[in-house]
C-alpha positions in Angstrom: 22.3 -4.2 5.4 22.0 -3.1 2.0 22.1 0.3 0.6 18.3 1.6 -0.1 18.9 1.9 -3.6 19.7 -1.8 -4.0 16.6 -3.2 -1.5 13.4 -4.4 -3.5 9.7 -3.4 -1.9 9.8 -6.7 0.1 13.0 -5.6 1.7 11.9 -1.8 2.2 8.7 -3.2 3.8 10.5 -5.5 5.9 12.4 -2.8 7.2 9.7 -0.5 7.8 7.7 -3.1 9.6 10.9 -3.6 11.6 11.0 -0.4 12.7 7.2 0.3 13.6 6.0 -3.3 14.5 3.6 -1.2 17.2 1.8 0.2 13.7 1.4 -2.5 11.6 -2.1 -3.9 12.7 -3.1 -0.2 12.3 -1.4 0.1 8.7 -3.0 -3.5 7.8 -6.4 -2.2 9.1 -5.9 1.0 6.9 -5.2 -0.9 3.7 -8.1 -2.9 3.9 -9.9 0.3 4.3 -8.2 1.7 1.1 -9.4 -1.5 -0.9 -13.2 -0.7 0.4 -12.7 2.6 -0.5 -11.4 1.8 -4.0 -14.0 -0.7 -4.3 -17.0 1.5 -3.2 -15.8 4.1 -5.9 -14.8 1.4 -8.5 -17.8 2.7 -11.1 -16.9 6.3 -11.0 -13.0 5.7 -10.8 -13.4 3.5 -14.1 -15.3 6.2 -15.9 -12.8 8.9 -15.5 -9.7 6.5 -16.1 -7.3 8.1 -18.7 -6.9 5.6 -21.4 -3.8 6.1 -22.2 -1.7 5.2 -19.2 0.9 3.1 -17.9 -1.1 1.3 -15.4 -5.0 0.6 -16.5 -8.1 0.6 -14.3 -8.4 -3.0 -15.4 -4.7 -3.6 -13.7 -5.2 -1.2 -11.0 -8.5 -3.1 -10.1 -6.7 -6.4 -10.3 -4.3 -5.2 -7.5 -7.1 -4.2 -5.3 -8.5 -7.7 -5.7 -5.1 -9.3 -5.1 -4.7 -7.3 -1.9 -8.2 -8.2 -0.8 -7.4 -11.9 -1.2 -4.4 -11.4 0.9 -5.8 -9.6 3.9 -8.3 -12.4 4.0 -6.2 -15.4 3.1 -3.2 -14.0 6.1 -5.6 -12.0 8.2 -3.8 -11.5 11.6 -1.1 -13.2 10.5 -0.2 -9.8 8.6 0.3 -7.9 11.6 1.6 -10.4 13.7 4.7 -11.3 11.6 6.7 -8.7 9.8 8.0 -11.1 7.5 4.7 -12.2 6.4 3.4 -8.4 5.9 6.5 -7.7 3.7 6.5 -10.8 2.1 2.8 -11.3 1.1 1.6 -7.7 0.5 4.7 -6.1 -1.1 5.6 -8.9 -3.6 5.8 -8.4 -7.2 3.2 -6.0 -9.0 0.9 -5.9 -5.7 3.7 -3.2 -4.4 2.3 -0.7 -7.1 -1.0 -0.5 -5.0 0.6 -1.0 -1.3 3.1 1.8 -2.1 0.1 3.9 -2.9 -1.4 3.1 0.4 1.6 3.7 2.3 1.8 7.1 0.8 -1.8 8.0 1.7 -1.6 6.6 5.4 1.6 9.0 5.7 -0.8 11.8 5.0 -3.3 10.4 7.8 -3.3 11.6 11.8 -2.4 8.5 12.8 0.7 8.2 11.0 3.8 9.7 13.8 6.2 12.1 12.4 9.0 9.1 12.3 7.1 6.9 10.3 6.1 9.1 8.0 9.8 10.0 6.9 10.4 6.4 7.0 7.7 6.0 4.6 8.8 8.9 2.3 12.5 7.8 2.6 11.4 4.1 1.9 9.1 4.3 -0.9 9.0 8.2 -1.9 6.5 11.0 -2.0 4.7 10.9 -5.3 1.4 9.7 -5.4 1.2 6.8 -7.4 -2.6 6.8 -8.4 -3.2 8.3 -11.9 -6.2 9.9 -11.1 -8.0 12.2 -8.2 -10.4 10.6 -5.9 -11.8 12.7 -3.1 -11.7 10.6 -0.2 -15.3 10.2 1.4 
């Protein structure tokens, strides 16, 4: 196995999925809820998004759109196959949004302590979102 610092996001997501295969369906459902939450608050978020940030609101909501498309396209295969889960959701820039989803999931009551530790180990603990959004 590669050292953690040598792993890319797809490999980290695959390792997480292999370590916790029984939670992938729940995690996929959480990702779906996150896309819905961002869509429901899109107008507000765009209105308060900082102008001079590395990640623009258009870029962020492009990632949300990509994730929505992947969730529709791969549907149940995302939680039936650890490889599909990691390869499709965590490839390229989309990993930015998915990492944010993982960090948010780690803060929920549904996330057990071991998975929370694994998420923080593999993906860090700093929130990637650049503006606050109260959960509704």
